[in-house]
N, C-alpha and C positions, 0 to 999 in steps of 0.2 A: 505481425498483425496488420491487415490492410487498413489504410487510412480512409477517411471520408471521401477524399478526392479520388483515390483509386477505385473505391466502390462506385462512385458517381460515374466515372469514365467507363468502368466495366459494364455497368447497366446501360449506358448510352450505346456502347458497341453492340451489346446484346439486342437492344431494340432495333438498331439499324440492320443487323443481320436478319432478324425476324421479318422486318418489313421487306427487305430485298428477297428473302426466300419465298414469302407469300406472293410477291409480285411475279416471281418466276412461275409458281404454281398456277396462279390466276391466268397468266398468259398461256400456259400449256393447255389448261382445261378450256379456256375460251376458244383457243385455236382448234382444239379437237372437236368441240361442239359445233363450231362454224363449218367444219369439214364434214363431220359425220351426219349431222341432221339433214342437210340437202342431199347427201349421198344415198341414204337408205330411206329417206322419208321420216316423218315424225312418228315415233313409237314410244313404248314404255321405257326402253333403255335410254332413248334420247332425252327423256325427261330427267333421268338421273344425271346425265351429262350436263344438261342445262342447269339443274339445281346445284351441282358441284361447282360449275363455273360461276354462277351467281354468288354462291356462298364464299368462294375464294376471293372474289372481287371485293365483297363486303369486308371480309377479314383483312384483306390487304389495305383497304382504305382506313380501317381502324388502327392497324399497326403503324401506318405512316402518321396518323394523327397523334398516337401516343409518342412516337419518336420525336416529332416536331415540338410537342408540348414539353417533353423532358429536356430536349435540347435547348429550349428557351430558358430553362432554369440556370441560375448562376453556378459555375463550377466552384466547389470548395477550394480554398487556398491550400498551398503546400503546407503540410504539418510542420510544426516546430520540432527540430531534431531532439531537443531536450525532452519535450512532452512525449514524443513518440517513443524515445528510449525508456522513459518512466512507465509508459503504458505497457511496453513489451516486458519490462522487468516485473511489473505487477502481475501480468498474465502468467509469466514463468513461475513466479513465487506461488501463485494460487495453484498452479499445476503440480508443483513439487510438494506443496503441503497436503495434497490429497494422497500422496504415496505413503507407505509405511515409514514411520520415523522421519517423514519429510518436514514436519513442523520443527522438530529438534534440529535438523540440519540447517533450516533457514535461520532459526534463532542463533545458532552457532556462527553462521556466516555473518549475520548482522553484528554480532558481538565482536568478531574479529575485525570487521570493517571499521567499527567505531574505535577500536583500540589502535588500529593503524593510523586513523586520522589524528589521534592524540600523541603519536610517537614523537619523542623529542621534547615534549612539554612537561611541566612540573606535575600536572595531573595524571600523567600516564601511569605512574606506579600506584597511586590510590585507586585509579579506575581498574587496574588489573586486580588489585586486592578485592575490590567490590565485586568484580565479575566472579572471582573464585569463591567468595563467600556466598553470593547469590546462587551459584551453581550448587554448592554444598547444601544450602537451605532447601532448594527445590527437591533434592533427594531425601530430605528429612520430613517434609510437610506431610506426606501420607502416613507417617508413623508417629506423629506427635499427638494425635487424638483430637477429639472435638473441643476439649478444654483449652486448647491453644489457638483456636481460630482467631480470636481477637488479637492475639500477639502476632500471628502471621500477617494479619491485615495491617497492623501497625508497621511491621517490617517492610511490607510492600510499599506503603506510603513513604516510608523513610528512604527506601531504595530509589524511588522515582525522584524524590527531592534531592538526593545526593547526586544522581546522574545529571539532573538539571543544574545543580550547583557546579559540578565538574565542567559542564559545557560553558557556563558563564565564566568560570575561572580561566578556561582555555581561550575564550574569546578575548578576555582582558590581556592575557599573556601574548597572544598574537598581535594585538594592537601595540603593546609595549615594544615589540621588535621592529615596528615600522621605522622609528627614528628616535632622536633624543627627546622629542616631546612626550614619548611614552613613559618617561621616568616619573611623571606626575601620577601615573596609575599604579606605581609600585606599592604604596600603602594599601590600596584597595585590593590588589592582587594578593598581598600577604595575608590580609584578613580573610579573603575567600579561601585561600589555600589552607589556612589554619582551621577554618570551619569544616572544610572538606576532610582534613585529616582526623579531626575529632569525630565527625560523623561516621567515617569509615571504620574507625576503631570501635565505636559503639555498635555498629552493625556486626562487626566480627565478634564482639563480645556476646551479642545476642545469638549468633549462629553457634558459638561454642557452648552456650547454655542449652540451646535446643538439642545439640548432639548429646549432651549429658542427660537430658530428659529421655531421649530415645534409648539410652543405655540404662534407664531406670535407676538413676542415681538420685537419692532423696535430696542430697545437698544441691544437685544441679536443678531440681525443680524450683527451689527458692532462688537460685541464681537466675533462672529464666524469668521469674517475676521481676527481680531487680533489673535485669537487663532490658526487659520490655519497658519498664517505667523510664529507665534512662534513655532508651531509644525513642520513646514517645516524646520525651522532653527535647531531645535533639531535633526531632521532626518539627515540633512546634517552634523551636528556635529558628529553624531554616525557613519555615513559613513566615515568621515575623520578619526575617531578613529579606525575604522575597517581596513582601508587601509592607514596606515601612510606612506607607501613607494610610494604613488601615485606621479607621476611626477607633478611639479608645472606648473601652466598655464603660457604661455608666456605673458609677459607684453607688452601692446601696447604703442607706443610712444605718 
């Protein structure tokens, strides 16, 4: 994708070529008029020659005015390679998403990329399990029926919070590997990893119950309700963990 600088320089070259081209046309028409009018006397055809010459001179003058005005504008700076790469990627992603099954391919690519970033960390395995469970749930949503909409929404909220928790846990673990000073973060990392493990297990339990509902298992319907309540409690716990400074609710008498 062309940058603002490239577009600016391209337009500047286009205006310069246009001004030079009209200069040549004006010169040819003016010269032809100067020769033909005295040669055969002033007549109707000569009026057209004179009008063409005058019009070309006027257009030439305006073209040079436009060129000089645009040339006086500041040239945009060179684009940041990182920003240019991000813009090119976004354009490519938008193009792929318009294709059949393109959105699924992009989502799978992003999922694999995130998994690769977490390779070698403690959160890699819970992240992989969460990916697998989320993929299974996406295939069940359309068959759960309208009565499970609130449960699916709770699962989506829990998934986002679990992914955020995994990223935070990964950041802490990377910091721990910098040097001996990272040992002070070990208790915080263990607490985050434990929260993540419990949350992923609750999410997997919810997906298992949802699969049982699709199979029309009466026992699984009750399990889905229990799993939804448990998953909602986990999500609320993660929200409290993320916002420890939230103001306490006023107690009613």
